[in-house]
N, C-alpha and C positions, 0 to 999 in steps of 0.2 A: 787213775791220774791222780797227783796230790794236787791242791787248789793253786799251790806256788808253781807248779806245772805248767796248771793251766793258762795262770796270768800271765805267763812268761813265753806261752805260745801267743795267747792273744796280742799280747804287746810285739812279738818277733810279726806275726801276720800284720799286723798293722804297719809296723818299719817297711814292710817288703812293699805293700802297696803305696806307701807314702814314697819311696824310692821308686817305683813306676811310674807315680804321677810325675815325679821332682825330673826323673827322663823324658817323660810326653813332654812335658811343660819345656826342657830343653830344647829340643828336636823343632819342637813347633816355631820356637822364638830363636832358632838357630839364625835362618838368613839376616836377623833383624841386630843379631849381635855384634859387636869388634871382639878381638881376639883378645881382650883383657877381659871383658863380660864374660866371653863363652869360658874361658881357663876357670875365673871367680867361680860359677856356678858347675863346673865339672869338676873343681878341688870340693866344695864344698857335699856335691853328693857323694863324690867320694872318700869322704873320710867319714862319713853318716851325717852330716849336719845338712839332714833333706827339708826339716821345716826353714833352715833358714835360706837354702837354693830355692824353694816354693816360694816363701814371702816373696824373696829378690825377684824372681821370675816374675811374680803377679804384679808389682809393686812397677819392675819392668815394662812390661807389654803394659798397662794401663796407661804408663807415663809414654811409651813412644806410639801408643793407641794399635798396637799389633793386633788384627784382627786373628782369633783364635778359631779352630774347630768350636760349633756349640757343644760337641758332647764333651771335649778337656773342659769347657769353661763350667759346665754341669758337675764336672768329676771335681774340679775344684773346688763350687760349693760345698759338694758333699764331705769333703776331708775337712770344709772349714766347718762344718757342722761340728764335727768329733772335738775341735779345737772352739766352741764358746766358753766364752770367759776367760780365754787366755788375753794377756796381753793385747797383742796385736791383731786379735781376732775381728774388730770392729773396724781398725785400720783397713785389713783386706778384706772384708765385706764390701764398703765403700768402694774400693775398686773394682771388685770385681761388679758388683751392681752396677756402678754408676759410670764405669768404660767397657769392661769387659762384654757383658753382656749386649749391650747395644752393638758393640764393634765384631761379635761374632760372627762368623762365617755360617753361613743356613746352609745346607748341603742342599743341591738344585735339583727340583722333582726331575724325575723319569718320565722321559719323553715316550711316547708309544711309536 
């Protein structure tokens, strides 16, 4: 496999994971979104603008104080680690650390 083919596969794999995160965020926030917000998100994801959709959903979830599952918030943090140094990275990290983490839904411990 050539270097070009390998790089293309890595980029494709990252995009697929990014799309999975975008859809997971869309599903988790869906009950809190109005029709226009949902349409905006679905269209963005559908046309491949997954970064924009994730950015929008993180900001929206923080602004509306939506409690997301802790695992999903952790995925957002890991996704953002790939984007260190990008223009929106600090803005999104602030939303995650200052709002989404404190509001994250914790799994209830199982009872015997």
